[in-house]
C-alpha positions as a Python dict, from the first residue, in 0.01 Angstrom:
ca = {
    (1, 'X'): (0, 0, 0),
    (2, 'X'): (-357, 134, -10),
    (3, 'X'): (-321, 233, 354),
    (4, 'X'): (1, 423, 281),
    (5, 'X'): (-160, 604, -13),
    (6, 'X'): (-456, 701, 205),
    (7, 'X'): (-224, 834, 472),
    (8, 'X'): (-24, 1027, 213),
    (9, 'X'): (-340, 1182, 68),
    (10, 'X'): (-461, 1274, 415),
    (11, 'X'): (-130, 1442, 494),
    (12, 'X'): (-143, 1635, 166),
    (13, 'X'): (-495, 1752, 253),
    (14, 'X'): (-388, 1858, 602),
    (15, 'X'): (-90, 2052, 467),
    (16, 'X'): (-312, 2215, 204),
    (17, 'X'): (-565, 2322, 465),
    (18, 'X'): (-293, 2456, 690),
    (19, 'X'): (-146, 2645, 398),
    (20, 'X'): (-482, 2804, 323),
    (21, 'X'): (-526, 2899, 689),
    (22, 'X'): (-185, 3060, 713),
    (23, 'X'): (-251, 3247, 389),
    (24, 'X'): (-563, 3416, 532),
    (25, 'X'): (-521, 3790, 567),
    (26, 'X'): (-537, 3961, 905),
    (27, 'X'): (-847, 4175, 957),
    (28, 'X'): (-881, 4549, 1012),
    (29, 'X'): (-1217, 4667, 1143),
    (30, 'X'): (-1397, 4984, 1039),
    (31, 'X'): (-1690, 5084, 1258),
    (32, 'X'): (-2020, 5184, 1102),
    (33, 'X'): (-2199, 5417, 1345),
    (34, 'X'): (-2530, 5474, 1168),
    (35, 'X'): (-2904, 5471, 1237),
    (36, 'X'): (-3070, 5161, 1100),
    (37, 'X'): (-3394, 5237, 1285),
    (38, 'X'): (-3580, 5537, 1424),
    (39, 'X'): (-3661, 5867, 1251),
    (40, 'X'): (-3343, 5864, 1045),
    (41, 'X'): (-3327, 5490, 978),
    (42, 'X'): (-3406, 5526, 607),
    (43, 'X'): (-3129, 5781, 557),
    (44, 'X'): (-2883, 5581, 765),
    (45, 'X'): (-2944, 5270, 557),
    (46, 'X'): (-2878, 5464, 236),
    (47, 'X'): (-2556, 5607, 378),
    (48, 'X'): (-2438, 5260, 477),
    (49, 'X'): (-2507, 5133, 124),
    (50, 'X'): (-2223, 5347, -5),
    (51, 'X'): (-1982, 5198, 249),
    (52, 'X'): (-2096, 4847, 164),
    (53, 'X'): (-2054, 4903, -208),
    (54, 'X'): (-1705, 5042, -151),
    (55, 'X'): (-1620, 4741, 65),
    (56, 'X'): (-1754, 4514, -210),
    (57, 'X'): (-1525, 4682, -465),
    (58, 'X'): (-1224, 4710, -233),
    (59, 'X'): (-1242, 4445, 41),
    (60, 'X'): (-872, 4465, 131),
    (61, 'X'): (-613, 4732, 211),
    (62, 'X'): (-234, 4718, 234),
    (63, 'X'): (-105, 4851, 566),
    (64, 'X'): (270, 4868, 619),
    (65, 'X'): (328, 4608, 350),
    (66, 'X'): (66, 4365, 483),
    (67, 'X'): (-263, 4292, 306),
    (68, 'X'): (-560, 4318, 542),
    (69, 'X'): (-921, 4214, 490),
    (70, 'X'): (-1153, 4504, 575),
    (71, 'X'): (-1445, 4415, 799),
    (72, 'X'): (-1734, 4656, 850),
    (73, 'X'): (-1862, 4639, 1208),
    (74, 'X'): (-2212, 4780, 1260),
    (75, 'X'): (-2377, 4953, 1556),
    (76, 'X'): (-2728, 5096, 1521),
    (77, 'X'): (-2754, 5426, 1710),
    (78, 'X'): (-3132, 5409, 1647),
    (79, 'X'): (-3150, 5783, 1561),
    (80, 'X'): (-3142, 5840, 1940),
    (81, 'X'): (-2909, 6072, 2128),
    (82, 'X'): (-2964, 5858, 2439),
    (83, 'X'): (-2860, 5537, 2263),
    (84, 'X'): (-2571, 5686, 2066),
    (85, 'X'): (-2301, 5652, 2338),
    (86, 'X'): (-2383, 5283, 2388),
    (87, 'X'): (-2363, 5219, 2014),
    (88, 'X'): (-2030, 5401, 2006),
    (89, 'X'): (-1896, 5193, 2296),
    (90, 'X'): (-2001, 4875, 2115),
    (91, 'X'): (-1778, 4968, 1823),
    (92, 'X'): (-1489, 5064, 2049),
    (93, 'X'): (-1513, 4734, 2237),
    (94, 'X'): (-1511, 4541, 1908),
    (95, 'X'): (-1165, 4678, 1828),
    (96, 'X'): (-1233, 4909, 1535),
    (97, 'X'): (-947, 5123, 1405),
    (98, 'X'): (-1167, 5406, 1277),
    (99, 'X'): (-1539, 5483, 1270),
    (100, 'X'): (-1765, 5615, 993),
    (101, 'X'): (-2086, 5809, 1066),
    (102, 'X'): (-2333, 5921, 1149),
    (103, 'X'): (-2629, 6028, 943),
    (104, 'X'): (-2779, 6276, 1188),
    (105, 'X'): (-2579, 6540, 1370),
    (106, 'X'): (-2745, 6487, 1707),
    (107, 'X'): (-2627, 6129, 1749),
    (108, 'X'): (-2278, 6224, 1631),
    (109, 'X'): (-2259, 6499, 1893),
    (110, 'X'): (-2396, 6264, 2160),
    (111, 'X'): (-2131, 6000, 2085),
    (112, 'X'): (-1835, 6234, 2043),
    (113, 'X'): (-1725, 6220, 2409),
    (114, 'X'): (-1730, 5839, 2399),
    (115, 'X'): (-1507, 5824, 2092),
    (116, 'X'): (-1286, 6099, 2236),
    (117, 'X'): (-1234, 5919, 2568),
    (118, 'X'): (-1130, 5602, 2384),
    (119, 'X'): (-907, 5788, 2137),
    (120, 'X'): (-1088, 5629, 1841),
    (121, 'X'): (-1107, 5855, 1533),
    (122, 'X'): (-1447, 5909, 1370),
    (123, 'X'): (-1511, 6036, 1018),
    (124, 'X'): (-1850, 6201, 991),
    (125, 'X'): (-2018, 6148, 657),
    (126, 'X'): (-2315, 6386, 644),
    (127, 'X'): (-2340, 6523, 1000),
    (128, 'X'): (-2343, 6894, 917),
    (129, 'X'): (-2391, 7067, 1255),
    (130, 'X'): (-2077, 7260, 1363),
    (131, 'X'): (-2092, 7111, 1714),
    (132, 'X'): (-1987, 6768, 1583),
    (133, 'X'): (-1621, 6867, 1563),
    (134, 'X'): (-1619, 7165, 1800),
    (135, 'X'): (-1419, 7072, 2106),
    (136, 'X'): (-1373, 6710, 1995),
    (137, 'X'): (-1023, 6609, 1887),
    (138, 'X'): (-1120, 6275, 1732),
    (139, 'X'): (-1418, 6374, 1513),
    (140, 'X'): (-1360, 6474, 1151),
    (141, 'X'): (-1607, 6499, 863),
    (142, 'X'): (-1622, 6507, 483),
    (143, 'X'): (-1941, 6715, 438),
    (144, 'X'): (-2014, 7087, 423),
    (145, 'X'): (-2150, 7256, 737),
    (146, 'X'): (-2490, 7400, 822),
    (147, 'X'): (-2385, 7768, 839),
    (148, 'X'): (-2289, 7731, 472),
    (149, 'X'): (-2593, 7519, 383),
    (150, 'X'): (-2833, 7753, 564),
    (151, 'X'): (-2692, 8053, 380),
    (152, 'X'): (-2718, 7877, 44),
    (153, 'X'): (-3083, 7793, 111),
    (154, 'X'): (-3167, 8145, 231),
    (155, 'X'): (-3001, 8299, -74),
    (156, 'X'): (-3189, 8058, -301),
    (157, 'X'): (-3520, 8143, -133),
    (158, 'X'): (-3468, 8513, -188),
    (159, 'X'): (-3295, 8526, -525),
    (160, 'X'): (-3448, 8229, -708),
    (161, 'X'): (-3790, 8196, -543),
    (162, 'X'): (-3845, 8566, -475),
    (163, 'X'): (-3938, 8501, -112),
    (164, 'X'): (-3959, 8793, 130),
    (165, 'X'): (-4105, 8604, 428),
    (166, 'X'): (-4012, 8250, 533),
    (167, 'X'): (-4177, 7996, 760),
    (168, 'X'): (-3924, 7774, 941),
    (169, 'X'): (-4019, 7451, 1117),
    (170, 'X'): (-3783, 7233, 1325),
    (171, 'X'): (-3818, 6947, 1572),
    (172, 'X'): (-3775, 7028, 1941),
    (173, 'X'): (-3440, 6909, 2075),
    (174, 'X'): (-3305, 6815, 1732),
    (175, 'X'): (-2957, 6960, 1678),
    (176, 'X'): (-2974, 6927, 1300),
    (177, 'X'): (-3312, 7083, 1216),
    (178, 'X'): (-3294, 7343, 1491),
    (179, 'X'): (-2941, 7444, 1401),
    (180, 'X'): (-3005, 7462, 1028),
    (181, 'X'): (-3320, 7667, 1081),
    (182, 'X'): (-3120, 7911, 1293),
    (183, 'X'): (-2854, 7952, 1024),
    (184, 'X'): (-3123, 7996, 758),
    (185, 'X'): (-3298, 8262, 969),
    (186, 'X'): (-2970, 8444, 1031),
    (187, 'X'): (-2898, 8461, 657),
    (188, 'X'): (-3256, 8535, 550),
    (189, 'X'): (-3325, 8794, 819),
    (190, 'X'): (-3492, 8720, 1152),
    (191, 'X'): (-3753, 8995, 1110),
    (192, 'X'): (-3878, 8820, 796),
    (193, 'X'): (-3906, 8468, 941),
    (194, 'X'): (-4165, 8280, 1143),
    (195, 'X'): (-4006, 8002, 1350),
    (196, 'X'): (-4187, 7712, 1517),
    (197, 'X'): (-4089, 7374, 1661),
    (198, 'X'): (-4291, 7054, 1689),
    (199, 'X'): (-4249, 6803, 1974),
    (200, 'X'): (-4127, 6447, 1942),
    (201, 'X'): (-4405, 6211, 1843),
    (202, 'X'): (-4586, 6460, 1620),
    (203, 'X'): (-4769, 6298, 1329),
    (204, 'X'): (-5017, 6572, 1228),
    (205, 'X'): (-4858, 6882, 1080),
    (206, 'X'): (-5177, 7052, 962),
    (207, 'X'): (-5157, 7327, 1227),
    (208, 'X'): (-4806, 7426, 1121),
    (209, 'X'): (-4904, 7438, 755),
    (210, 'X'): (-5205, 7653, 838),
    (211, 'X'): (-4983, 7886, 1043),
    (212, 'X'): (-4746, 7929, 748),
    (213, 'X'): (-5037, 8015, 520),
    (214, 'X'): (-5199, 8255, 768),
    (215, 'X'): (-4870, 8436, 832),
    (216, 'X'): (-4842, 8518, 462),
    (217, 'X'): (-4514, 8336, 412),
    (218, 'X'): (-4361, 8281, 67),
    (219, 'X'): (-4156, 7970, 142),
    (220, 'X'): (-4182, 7676, 385),
    (221, 'X'): (-3844, 7567, 525),
    (222, 'X'): (-3832, 7245, 729),
    (223, 'X'): (-3504, 7045, 727),
    (224, 'X'): (-3638, 6756, 936),
    (225, 'X'): (-3607, 6376, 919),
    (226, 'X'): (-3742, 6187, 620),
    (227, 'X'): (-4012, 6032, 836),
    (228, 'X'): (-4147, 6373, 941),
    (229, 'X'): (-4091, 6511, 592),
    (230, 'X'): (-4316, 6252, 429),
    (231, 'X'): (-4596, 6346, 669),
    (232, 'X'): (-4542, 6718, 607),
    (233, 'X'): (-4559, 6660, 232),
    (234, 'X'): (-4886, 6471, 263),
    (235, 'X'): (-5048, 6749, 465),
    (236, 'X'): (-4903, 7023, 247),
    (237, 'X'): (-5061, 6857, -54),
    (238, 'X'): (-5408, 6807, 96),
    (239, 'X'): (-5409, 7159, 242),
    (240, 'X'): (-5283, 7320, -80),
    (241, 'X'): (-4981, 7479, 87),
    (242, 'X'): (-4937, 7732, -193),
    (243, 'X'): (-4566, 7801, -147),
    (244, 'X'): (-4237, 7623, -230),
    (245, 'X'): (-4088, 7387, 28),
    (246, 'X'): (-3716, 7407, 103),
    (247, 'X'): (-3503, 7163, 301),
    (248, 'X'): (-3146, 7051, 355),
    (249, 'X'): (-2962, 6731, 277),
    (250, 'X'): (-3189, 6501, 482),
    (251, 'X'): (-3464, 6545, 223),
    (252, 'X'): (-3240, 6413, -55),
    (253, 'X'): (-3403, 6072, -35),
    (254, 'X'): (-3632, 5856, -243),
    (255, 'X'): (-3863, 5860, 60),
    (256, 'X'): (-3926, 6224, -31),
    (257, 'X'): (-3957, 6147, -401),
    (258, 'X'): (-4219, 5880, -332),
    (259, 'X'): (-4414, 6106, -97),
    (260, 'X'): (-4412, 6399, -343),
    (261, 'X'): (-4484, 6208, -663),
    (262, 'X'): (-4820, 6301, -810),
    (263, 'X'): (-4857, 6618, -603),
    (264, 'X'): (-4847, 6982, -717),
    (265, 'X'): (-4579, 7074, -462),
    (266, 'X'): (-4252, 7248, -542),
    (267, 'X'): (-3970, 7100, -331),
    (268, 'X'): (-3605, 7205, -348),
    (269, 'X'): (-3313, 7074, -143),
    (270, 'X'): (-2941, 7129, -99),
    (271, 'X'): (-2719, 6823, -103),
    (272, 'X'): (-2376, 6674, -174),
    (273, 'X'): (-2409, 6503, -512),
    (274, 'X'): (-2627, 6503, -821),
    (275, 'X'): (-2694, 6176, -997),
    (276, 'X'): (-2533, 6191, -1340),
    (277, 'X'): (-2221, 6377, -1225),
    (278, 'X'): (-2021, 6052, -1254),
    (279, 'X'): (-2201, 5823, -1498),
    (280, 'X'): (-1959, 5532, -1455),
    (281, 'X'): (-1996, 5533, -1077),
    (282, 'X'): (-2374, 5569, -1101),
    (283, 'X'): (-2404, 5273, -1335),
    (284, 'X'): (-2185, 5051, -1116),
    (285, 'X'): (-2361, 5114, -788),
    (286, 'X'): (-2706, 5088, -947),
    (287, 'X'): (-2614, 4748, -1089),
    (288, 'X'): (-2495, 4639, -745),
    (289, 'X'): (-2810, 4767, -570),
    (290, 'X'): (-3036, 4591, -819),
    (291, 'X'): (-2844, 4264, -781),
    (292, 'X'): (-2898, 4245, -404),
    (293, 'X'): (-3248, 4223, -257),
    (294, 'X'): (-3139, 4363, 81),
    (295, 'X'): (-2955, 4655, -75),
    (296, 'X'): (-3256, 4732, -294),
    (297, 'X'): (-3488, 4726, 8),
    (298, 'X'): (-3252, 4949, 207),
    (299, 'X'): (-3256, 5196, -82),
    (300, 'X'): (-3633, 5220, -65),
    (301, 'X'): (-3711, 4960, -331),
    (302, 'X'): (-3556, 5133, -631),
    (303, 'X'): (-3213, 5241, -756),
    (304, 'X'): (-3259, 5618, -729),
    (305, 'X'): (-2923, 5737, -597),
    (306, 'X'): (-2914, 5954, -284),
    (307, 'X'): (-2617, 6181, -222),
    (308, 'X'): (-2565, 6032, 125),
    (309, 'X'): (-2491, 5697, -39),
    (310, 'X'): (-2215, 5851, -247),
    (311, 'X'): (-2079, 6026, 61),
    (312, 'X'): (-2071, 5693, 244),
    (313, 'X'): (-1871, 5552, -47),
    (314, 'X'): (-1616, 5833, -28),
    (315, 'X'): (-1593, 5807, 352),
    (316, 'X'): (-1491, 5440, 326),
    (317, 'X'): (-1201, 5526, 96),
    (318, 'X'): (-1101, 5815, 320),
    (319, 'X'): (-1071, 5561, 602),
    (320, 'X'): (-856, 5335, 385),
    (321, 'X'): (-626, 5627, 303),
    (322, 'X'): (-591, 5700, 675),
    (323, 'X'): (-502, 5337, 750),
    (324, 'X'): (-242, 5333, 473),
    (325, 'X'): (-93, 5663, 588),
    (326, 'X'): (-76, 5539, 948),
    (327, 'X'): (90, 5213, 848),
    (328, 'X'): (-94, 5068, 1146),
    (329, 'X'): (-435, 4951, 1266),
    (330, 'X'): (-390, 5120, 1604),
    (331, 'X'): (-657, 5392, 1642),
    (332, 'X'): (-400, 5626, 1799),
    (333, 'X'): (-178, 5600, 1490),
    (334, 'X'): (-474, 5654, 1257),
    (335, 'X'): (-582, 5959, 1457),
    (336, 'X'): (-232, 6106, 1438),
    (337, 'X'): (-220, 6106, 1057),
    (338, 'X'): (-589, 6172, 983),
    (339, 'X'): (-566, 6556, 976),
    (340, 'X'): (-332, 6539, 677),
    (341, 'X'): (-517, 6272, 479),
    (342, 'X'): (-667, 6374, 144),
    (343, 'X'): (-868, 6188, -115),
    (344, 'X'): (-1017, 6265, -457),
    (345, 'X'): (-1365, 6123, -417),
    (346, 'X'): (-1670, 6085, -636),
    (347, 'X'): (-1816, 6388, -458),
    (348, 'X'): (-1498, 6592, -507),
    (349, 'X'): (-1166, 6658, -337),
    (350, 'X'): (-1167, 6585, 37),
    (351, 'X'): (-932, 6747, 287),
    (352, 'X'): (-964, 6872, 645),
    (353, 'X'): (-911, 7213, 801),
    (354, 'X'): (-747, 7270, 1138),
    (355, 'X'): (-1045, 7144, 1341),
    (356, 'X'): (-1133, 6848, 1121),
    (357, 'X'): (-1404, 7003, 905),
    (358, 'X'): (-1407, 6941, 532),
    (359, 'X'): (-1280, 7210, 298),
    (360, 'X'): (-1600, 7227, 93),
    (361, 'X'): (-1741, 7542, -67),
    (362, 'X'): (-2025, 7425, -290),
    (363, 'X'): (-2359, 7245, -270),
    (364, 'X'): (-2594, 7098, -526),
    (365, 'X'): (-2946, 7239, -542),
    (366, 'X'): (-3203, 6989, -668),
    (367, 'X'): (-3575, 7009, -738),
    (368, 'X'): (-3822, 6724, -699),
    (369, 'X'): (-3987, 6629, -1027),
    (370, 'X'): (-4329, 6527, -898),
    (371, 'X'): (-4427, 6375, -1233),
    (372, 'X'): (-4134, 6140, -1284),
    (373, 'X'): (-4035, 6093, -920),
    (374, 'X'): (-3668, 6191, -965),
    (375, 'X'): (-3448, 6483, -868),
    (376, 'X'): (-3382, 6746, -1134),
    (377, 'X'): (-3057, 6940, -1120),
    (378, 'X'): (-3103, 7312, -1052),
    (379, 'X'): (-2759, 7457, -982),
    (380, 'X'): (-2432, 7435, -795),
    (381, 'X'): (-2438, 7698, -524),
    (382, 'X'): (-2151, 7871, -344),
    (383, 'X'): (-2138, 8150, -89),
    (384, 'X'): (-1911, 8443, -162),
}
């Protein structure tokens, strides 16, 4: 009798385990094409945090009546245009249905042909250079573009800071900083700008700061990586730069806040979101960041919220909307419906134009509070 009971219990356990196995959801994979190392590693990690928080809140999606578990698949493009195609191919080979990223326009441009050849759709999060989507049928994005951002910054320099001559500094070979400087110069007026580029590997920016001072410039514009920015800030402080610093969305980082805290510098940036715009969202993601040691470290050791994190959050839900609209996990089906997908995100309404660029017409302008180490809201800027 005991033997029969044991056998019966064993059979019940087997059936229970089988039942659990059959009840497991199928998996849909979303690729995360982001720098986790290199010049833009800090920004890439913050962008990924938003995707991870969204996945934490919404780990499943219903596709054609079937509940799928959503798996984030990561590939570090290392902030390198040379390594970007390999990272892209890694995601394609893993069977992702759609890709998110990247922080950094250069790596997005470098990987676009790889995604295009495979027919895998990519949703850019904060890659603002126009060349990301130009001529690429599979790349879309949810951010504003650099011609708009450069004009906003130039208008702010002239109207709000009273600048009549601008110093512009970019990194050689960098699509983002070089492109944004060019758009700024075009809007500000080329005859009133001094433009220089520094080579890869530069760590001492004292010469460039001296040049800006000697040229009699009124504003220092340098939309470079956070790594270079922190070094520029340090030199600008020790050399008493004597003029406001302007930058684009890459400087919206607590790396910048930490570098600028305790200085006398005036730093203003354009970006996608201002902390406090959605108090409920802010509170939720801050609680999540503080509860996870890895997330806290990837956010720079505090819970100051960067706009790229919020954009990563919205990009994840845009991908889910595309999967639901496609009713399929096949990348070709997702790509077919993606142009018509819309979503009301934390950062605002998201929709695409005819070439896959976001229909966005405003940017937040923020100023670094060097006493408290936070960003202060300045204005919401548009271009008429």
